[in-house]
C-alpha positions as CSV (number, residue, x, y, z in Angstrom):
1,M,341.6,116.8,246.2
2,K,338.0,118.0,247.2
3,I,335.2,115.8,247.8
4,N,331.9,116.9,247.3
5,T,329.6,116.0,250.8
6,S,327.2,117.8,250.0
7,R,323.8,116.1,250.5
8,K,320.5,117.5,250.5
9,A,318.8,116.8,254.0
10,G,315.1,115.7,253.3
11,F,312.5,112.8,253.9
12,T,311.7,110.3,251.2
13,L,308.9,109.0,250.5
14,V,308.0,105.9,251.7
15,E,308.9,107.5,255.4
16,I,306.2,110.3,254.6
17,M,303.5,107.3,254.1
18,I,305.0,105.5,256.6
19,V,304.3,108.4,259.1
20,V,300.7,109.0,257.5
21,A,300.1,105.6,258.4
22,I,300.8,105.2,261.9
23,I,298.6,108.6,262.4
24,G,295.5,106.9,260.4
25,L,296.1,104.0,262.7
26,L,296.0,106.1,266.2
27,A,293.4,107.9,264.8
28,A,291.1,105.1,264.2
29,I,292.0,103.6,267.6
30,A,291.2,107.2,269.5
31,I,287.9,108.0,267.8
32,P,285.7,104.9,268.2
33,N,287.0,105.5,272.3
34,F,286.3,109.6,272.0
35,V,282.8,108.2,271.0
36,R,282.3,105.9,273.5
37,A,283.6,108.3,276.1
38,R,281.3,111.2,275.3
39,Q,278.2,109.2,275.4
40,T,279.0,107.8,278.9
41,S,280.1,111.8,280.4
42,Q,276.3,112.0,278.8
43,T,274.9,109.7,280.6
44,N,276.5,110.0,283.9
45,A,275.4,113.9,283.1
46,C,271.9,112.5,282.3
47,I,271.6,110.2,286.1
48,N,273.3,113.2,288.1
49,N,270.3,115.2,287.2
50,L,268.0,112.7,287.4
51,R,269.0,112.8,290.7
52,Q,269.1,116.1,291.5
53,I,265.6,116.8,290.4
54,D,265.1,114.1,292.9
55,G,266.1,115.5,295.9
56,A,264.5,118.3,295.2
57,K,261.1,116.5,294.8
58,Q,261.6,114.9,298.1
59,Q,263.0,117.7,299.8
60,W,259.9,119.5,299.0
61,A,257.7,117.0,299.9
62,L,259.2,117.1,303.8
63,E,258.8,120.8,304.0
64,N,255.6,121.0,303.0
65,N,253.9,118.0,304.5
66,Q,253.3,116.6,301.2
67,G,253.3,112.9,300.2
68,G,252.4,109.6,298.2
69,S,251.0,110.7,294.3
70,V,251.6,114.4,294.7
71,T,253.1,116.4,291.8
72,P,255.7,119.3,292.8
73,T,255.9,122.2,289.5
74,Q,258.9,123.4,288.5
75,A,258.3,126.6,290.0
76,Q,257.8,124.7,293.4
77,I,261.0,122.6,293.8
78,S,262.7,125.4,292.0
79,P,264.4,126.5,295.2
80,Y,265.9,123.3,295.6
81,M,267.9,123.0,293.0
82,G,270.7,125.2,294.1
83,R,271.6,128.1,292.4
84,V,268.5,129.2,290.7
85,V,268.1,132.7,289.4
86,S,264.4,132.7,289.5
87,A,261.9,130.2,289.2
88,A,260.9,129.9,285.3
89,T,264.5,129.9,284.5
90,F,264.7,126.4,286.7
91,L,265.6,123.6,283.9
92,A,267.0,126.5,281.5
93,A,269.4,127.6,283.8
94,N,270.1,124.6,286.5
95,V,269.3,121.3,285.0
96,V,269.9,121.0,281.1
97,C,269.8,117.3,279.4
98,P,273.4,117.0,277.5
99,I,271.7,116.2,274.2
100,N,268.6,118.0,274.3
101,G,266.2,116.1,275.8
102,V,263.0,117.1,278.3
103,Y,262.7,115.8,282.0
104,A,259.5,115.3,283.6
105,I,259.4,115.5,287.1
106,N,257.0,112.9,287.8
107,S,255.2,112.5,291.0
108,L,256.8,112.4,294.3
109,N,256.3,108.0,294.1
110,V,257.7,107.9,290.8
111,A,261.5,108.6,289.7
112,P,262.1,111.5,287.6
113,Q,262.5,110.4,284.3
114,C,264.5,111.8,280.9
115,G,262.8,111.8,277.5
116,A,265.8,111.8,274.8
117,R,267.1,108.4,277.4
118,N,265.8,104.8,277.6
119,A,264.4,104.3,280.5
120,T,265.9,101.1,281.8
121,T,269.9,101.1,280.3
122,H,270.4,105.4,280.4
123,D,271.8,105.0,276.9
124,A,271.6,107.7,274.7
125,V,268.5,107.7,272.1
126,L,269.9,108.1,268.9
127,P,267.8,109.4,265.8
């Protein structure tokens, strides 16, 4: 006697729905964390760029005997920024705001600022 044991392999609709629900749940958890991590990295990049600009200002002031309320230009501090191709490509080549803001160098006794960030919290100003 021959027993017919042919069984077609496949997934049922319930199994597929459970897998889709699990993937959706994982995406709902992961996407907000990704957005938060991206915003944190942009904030850190902005703070580091401002620190680099401030260091270049202070080094320029020491080497040129300047102080107080003197405001250096981009061309004057670009040799102190590192990896400068030319003075004209200072901000374009070396210090780029992560969300397309513009850095203000300011005078020696005022810290540089990013126009795209909140000055007190360094949070992105979202449109």
